[in-house]
Structures are given as structure tokens and as C-alpha cells.
N, C-alpha and C positions, 0 to 999 in steps of 0.2 A: 303631651304639652298643649295645652291650648295656646296658639301662637297669637291669638287676639288679645288674650289674657295677660300673655308674656310682654307685649309689646306696650299695652297699659301700665302693667307694674313697672316695666324699665323705664318707660318715657314719660310718665304722667308726673303732672304735680298733684300733690297731695300725701296723704300719710297713711298708716295702717292702724286700723282700730283694734286693739288687742281685746277679744271679748271671751277668753278662754281659762278662765278662775275654774279650776278642777276641786275634787273633792276638800283637800285641805285648807283651800285660801277662799271657797264659797260664803262659810258662814261670815268672815271677817267683811266680804264685798256685800252681803245682805245688809249687814249692820251698818255700813256706812249708807247703804241706800234707805235706811229707815225702817228696815224689818229686823227686829230681835229675834233669839232664838228661840224664844217663847211663842213666836206666832207661828211654828213648824212643829211637825214630829217626825223625826227620823230623815233618812236621805232621800226618799223619795218625794217627799213635799217640799224639801230643801231646793232639789234639784227643778222641781217644777215653778216655785218661785224664782230664780234664778233665770229660767227661760223665759219667764215673764218679764222679767226686766230686761235680757238680751232682745226680746222680741219688739218690746217698746222701743228701744234703741234704734232697732235695724228698719222698723216701719216708720219712724220718726220724718218727717219733712226735711227735717234738720240732718240728716243722714244720708248724705249724697254722693255721687262718684267726681261731682267737680272738686270734692275737697279729701274725699275717702277713696283711698285706692283698692284698699282691701281691709277685709276682716279675719283676725284669727279665731276658729271655734275650737270648742271643748267637742272631745268626741260625741258626748250626748246631744250637743246642738247640732252636730252634723245628721244625726240619727232622727231630730225633731221637725217638725213643719214649723213655719212662719209665714203666717196671713194664708193659711192652706196648703202650701207647697215645702217641699223639702228645703230645708235653710239654705243649701249651697245653690239650689236652682233658683230660688227666690231672691237671693243677694245678686247674681249674676244676670239673671232674666229679666228682673224686675229694677234693680238699682244700677247695676252696670258697675257692681262691687266685685272684686275677686275672693272668691272662699279659700281660706288656707285651713289646715286642720294641725291641731297641737297634738305631738304624737308621744313625748316622753311621758313615763308612769311615774316621776318622782324622782329624787334624790337619795344616793346611797349618803353613809353617814361620812362625815369629812376625814380625808387623808390626804397628808402631802399637800395640805393648804387648799385642798379644793373637793367637790362635790360631784363626783360623776353623776350621771343618769344611770339609774336602775336597769339592770339586763332586761330586754323584752322580746322574749324568743317568738312570740307571733306577730313580730311587727310587720312581715311582709303580707301577714292576711289582712290587718288595719289597711296597709296601703293600697292592696287591692280593692277592698271597700272602698275606700277614699277615691279611687279613680272612677269607680263605678258611679259615684254619687256625685261626681262634676267637680271635684277639689281640684285646684291648681297647684297646690303645694303645702309644705309642712312646716312646722316648727317645733325644735327642739332645744330643752333648756338644761344647763349646767352653772355650777357657782364656781368663781376663783376667790377664795378667801384670803392667799398670803401669795406673796412672791416665791412661790418654792417652783425653779426650774422644772424638776421631774414632776409634779404636779400640772403644772400649765401643758407641758409636752402630752401627760396623758389626756388633757382635758380636748385638746383640739384633735388628738389622735381619736377619740372616740366620736368626736363632733364630726368629722370627715368620714369615719368609716359609715355613720349612720347616713351621713349624708348623700354618700356614692350608692347606699342601698335604695334610699329615697329615688335618687336619679334613675336607677335602674328601672324604676316602675313608669317613669315618664312625668314624675313631679318634680317641682324646683323646692329645694329644702332651704329653709332659714335656719342657720346654726346660730344658736345662742348660747355662748360661753360668757354669762353675765360675769362682771367683776362687782363685787360688793362694794356699795358706795362706802361702805364705813371701814374698809380694809385699811389697815394704818400706812400701807406700802402701795396705795392704788395704783399711782404712776407707773411705779416698777413693774407691778402685776401686769400692766398695759403695754408696757414696754415687750415685756416677755411674751406676752399673748400675741401682740401684731407680729412678732417674727415668726411664731409657730403659725398663725393663720395664713400668712405671704406663703412660707414655704409647704403649707398643705395643700393650696392652689395647685401646687405642681402635679398633684395627684388626679386632679379631676380633669377629665376627658375633655380633649379639643373640643370646642363647639358647644360645651355645656356651661352653664352658668350656677353659682349660688348666691343665696342671701345671706348678708351677716346680721344679727341682731346684736347690738354690743352697749354696754355701760358707756353715758358721753362721758369722752376722755377727759382727764387732768387738764391736758395739754391741747388747746384749741387746734382743732385742724389734724389731729394726730392721724386719723385714720384715712388721711386722703391718699396714701398710697394703696390702701385695699379698694377705695371707691375708685379708682382709675382702672384698676387690672380689669383685662379682658375677662376673666374668668366670674367677676364680681358683677352680679345684675344690680344690685344695690347694697346698700349700707344703711340700716336704719338703727334708730336709737331705743332703748327701752328708758323707762321714767326710772325705776331703781329704787324708788321709795322718796325720790323729789316732790315737792310740789308741782301743781301744773305749773306755777308762774316761775319757779326755779327752774325746773325741766326744761321749760319754753326757751327761757333766758340763755341757758348753756347750750342748747341745742342749735340756737339762731346763732352763735359763734364758730359752727361745724358745717361750713357750706359744703352742700352735697349729700349732709346725712338727713333722713327724713325721720318722723317719729313713728314709734309705734307702742304707744300707750296704752296703759291698762287702766289701772286707779287714776291717773291724772287725767284721761278722758271721761269718766264718771265721776268724778270729784263734783259735790254740789248737785247730784240726781236724787231723787228720792221716790219714793214709792205714792207721798202722801202729795206730791204736787199735781196741780191740774194740768190737763194735756198741754195747755197753752204756756204756761210755766216752765214745765219740763222742755217743751219743744224749744223756748226762749234759752233756757239753760245749756242745754245743748250746744244749739246751734253760737254760745259764744264760747263753749268750749273747742271745738270743732274748729272755728274761726280763729281761735288762739292759736291751737297746734297747728292747723295748716299754715299760718303766717311765719311761724317759726321753722317750718320744714322746708319754704321755697326760697330762704334767704342764700 
């Protein structure tokens, strides 16, 4: 683990930019960016275009380490270059922004009110590549859709199993058991999840830490117990389908929780904007999310 990066992640003011849309969510991300599916043919062109969007964000003068602590990357983004340098090297070396890698390969069908991560037998190989490329940590997402105790126990167990595997490579895991904001019993889901996550921290070796990426809770300050735990480096919030304004309003009511927004960060950015307009729009987004993250 890079101790300088870890100090920055644990103690810095700011938020995490989630630039990790993968195959399934990329067409929607491009559409919101003003690029219709008719503008590209096949996955190769699609991923070239999303990388151009991400590169434009990362190289923007509005994307700075005094606001953005870290950026979560899709595997292909890690393997590509930004401004002539490997993405992780560019982020940390040129910008002082910590590089993080999304490692899950999508979701299983819903069972017991949750969607677990698909099995990934080659995870150790990916983690070894991440270490070689200068990645600090990882992110893995699964989803809670109903307050089913067995399902939520299973989702927490899987998150911690993967997390320990990540820690074994000297990387810091972000565990992301997202609670669907449309869940009818969202607050009850969060009660069950909080208890499982708190219990799961007992299985993390002393001296090591994880980061949690969680849906903004229905009860303000509900995750303060996780935030205060010595085995928690940070608790960060996903935007979960809320608009930027709504996500920031809700986040500001949760002291100690910082943003890790994806769509809420890129909202309003388009390929058609001039660089001046693009940078101004990005700066407004960054400043708003930063303000909500330091309350």
C-alpha cells in the first residue's frame, strides 16, 4: 500500500470521482454526454468514446486534488493512457489524485432480495496487474433490494471475502453493498446492513482498513458507527440515481460521509461543449459535491 496515498485518502478533504461505467452502463453514460448510439459501431468504438470523455474530465483544470481525492477507474481505463501516460500514473503523478480500480464483473440475478456479485475466479490476476500499475485500492458493487436478513448477511459476507482478498495484495478495498433507493423498506435494509457490516469488521486483520461505499441513509448520520470504527478508512456515498442537487442535499446531512458520485458528477457535461464551457460546468459540479462532502 502506498502510505502517502493512504494518508491522503484518510485525512484529505474532498470526494471520490467514480469514472467507472462498464459495458452495460456505458451507452447511457455516452447518451447523457450527448453521444447517441448511432455515433459509434461496436464495443471498441464505444469504449474509445467513453475514454475520450473520461480523459477530458481527468485532464480538465477543474479536476484537482484539492477537491477530488481519488478516481475510480474501469479496468479498460486502467489499461489505457491519459495525456501520454498510463492512467494511474497520470492521476497520481500529475494530479495528486489517488487511482482506484473497479473489480466486480457485474451482478447475479436477484435472490433473497439481493444481487450478489458474479463469481470472478481470475480476481487475483487482476489484483496483481493493479498493483503493477500503481493502483491504490479497489471497488466492488452488489445491490440490496429488500430487507431480507439472509440476503443481506450473504451480501456482507461476499463483500468482506473479496475485501480480504484485496487486502492480501496490499490494496485497500472499497466495499459497496448498495441499497436500492427505490426499495420499499429502505430504512430497514440499512438497519440490517449496518449490523452486518459492523460485525464483518471483526474479521479484518488488526492494522488494516477498508472503505465503505454506501447509499445515503434514510436516517441522517446512520453510519456514524462505521465512520468511527478504527478499521474503517472512510465511508463514502454513492448518488444512487438521485440528481446532483438531491444527492448533495442528502449527503450534507451526514457528517463524516463524503461523496463518490458517478452520474451526479458528470450531469450537465456534453461532448458538444467548448473546453471553456465544459471546464466551467465541471468546476460547478466539483465545487458543489466538495461542499456537501466537507459538512
